[in-house]
C-alpha positions, 0 to 999 in steps of 0.5 A, spaced: 386 126 892 391 125 897 392 126 904 397 124 910 397 123 917 402 122 922 401 121 930 406 120 935 403 114 939 408 114 946 414 117 948 419 113 952 426 115 954 427 112 960 435 111 961 436 118 959 430 121 963 433 118 969 440 121 969 438 128 966 440 130 958 447 131 959 449 125 963 451 118 959 447 113 961 452 107 965 455 102 962 449 096 961 443 100 961 438 099 956 438 106 951 432 110 951 427 110 945 421 113 942 415 109 939 412 113 932 407 111 928 407 114 921 401 113 916 399 115 909 392 115 905 390 115 898 385 114 893 385 109 887 381 107 882 378 100 883 379 095 878 374 090 880 367 089 881 364 083 885 356 083 885 351 078 889 345 076 886 340 071 888 334 068 886 328 066 891 323 061 889 317 059 894 313 053 893 308 048 896 313 043 896 321 043 897 322 039 890 317 044 887 322 050 890 328 047 888 326 045 881 323 052 879 329 056 882 334 052 878 331 053 872 331 061 874 337 061 877 341 057 870 338 063 866 341 068 871 348 065 870 348 064 862 345 071 862 352 074 866 357 069 863 355 072 856 357 079 859 364 077 863 371 076 859 373 069 861 380 071 860 381 077 863 379 073 870 372 074 870 368 068 874 361 066 875 360 062 881 354 059 886 356 063 893 350 060 897 344 055 896 339 053 902 332 051 902 328 051 908 321 050 910 316 056 911 312 057 918 306 061 919 302 062 926 296 060 926 292 064 931 286 058 931 291 052 932 296 057 937 302 053 933 306 054 927 304 052 921 308 049 915 306 054 909 311 051 904 319 052 902 323 057 900 329 056 896 335 061 895 341 061 891 346 066 891 351 067 884 357 072 885 360 075 878 367 077 879 369 082 873 374 087 871 368 091 867 367 097 872 363 100 867 358 094 865 355 092 873 349 097 871 347 092 865 349 086 869 343 087 874 339 089 869 340 082 865 340 079 871 333 081 873 330 080 866 333 073 867 330 071 873 334 074 879 329 078 885 334 080 889 341 084 888 344 082 895 351 086 895 355 090 890 362 092 891 368 094 888 376 092 890 383 093 888 385 086 885 392 087 887 394 093 891 401 091 892 404 096 888 400 102 892 401 099 898 409 099 898 409 107 896 404 108 902 408 104 907 415 108 904 411 115 906 409 113 913 416 110 914 419 116 912 414 121 916 415 116 922 423 117 921 422 125 921 418 125 927 423 121 931 429 125 929 425 132 930 423 129 937 430 127 939 433 134 937 428 137 941 430 133 947 438 133 946 439 126 944 439 123 937 436 116 933 441 111 933 438 105 930 431 102 930 429 097 935 422 094 932 418 095 926 412 093 924 408 096 917 401 094 914 396 096 908 389 095 906 383 098 905 375 097 905 372 094 899 367 100 897 359 097 897 354 100 893 348 100 897 342 097 891 334 097 892 331 092 888 324 097 887 330 102 884 333 097 880 326 094 877 323 101 875 330 102 872 329 096 868 322 097 866 323 105 864 327 108 859 333 108 862 339 103 858 341 101 865 341 102 872 347 107 874 352 105 878 358 109 880 364 105 883 368 111 885 375 111 889 378 107 894 382 109 900 389 105 901 392 106 908 399 105 909 402 105 916 409 103 920 410 103 927 417 104 928 421 104 936 427 108 935 433 107 939 436 113 942 443 115 945 446 122 947 
């Protein structure tokens, strides 16, 4: 699925329009210019999955909450390491950790009362096994994780794709500039400035813990996760010099 779009964002023909298309600008006058923005967008298959899993525990003391969390988190990390391929660049790492007091408002005392401590430990899995994300979620939940905070798909290195998109965007910008210049009775005679860019957002996948737990407890082998396609957009903004 491909699509390209070109937007002419500005047209500046100051020197030429001031004297008319049939008169040459006086010596020392800056030539006219036209600013064109070209863009090209295509969709590509992702090659990397980013999975955030968390273990959250709450106990009456901070030590108890931390100890229980550590035991469960170690089980989750061990399970994930058994599913990834380190030689392919897959990793498992702790991305967030916190221990916080938990308060509840006491109506009788009319103030907050300390009721315990909550420990939160988030583990991030980066893997090239796109088709294995559902199995990883199920295994993590069975190992002690109780929160799937985020699942995203990305392209690890989009340099090649971006180069192709920026070439298309630049060519479209040039074609549009030449079309407009011809209509005005002038011609494109150089480039004053060019600014290329390329990128695309990682695709987040909504994960609901209840849905994942139901899939894990049912006869379904894995939680269904579809990666879909990612859009990349190349843009080139160019200011072309115009002459008679």
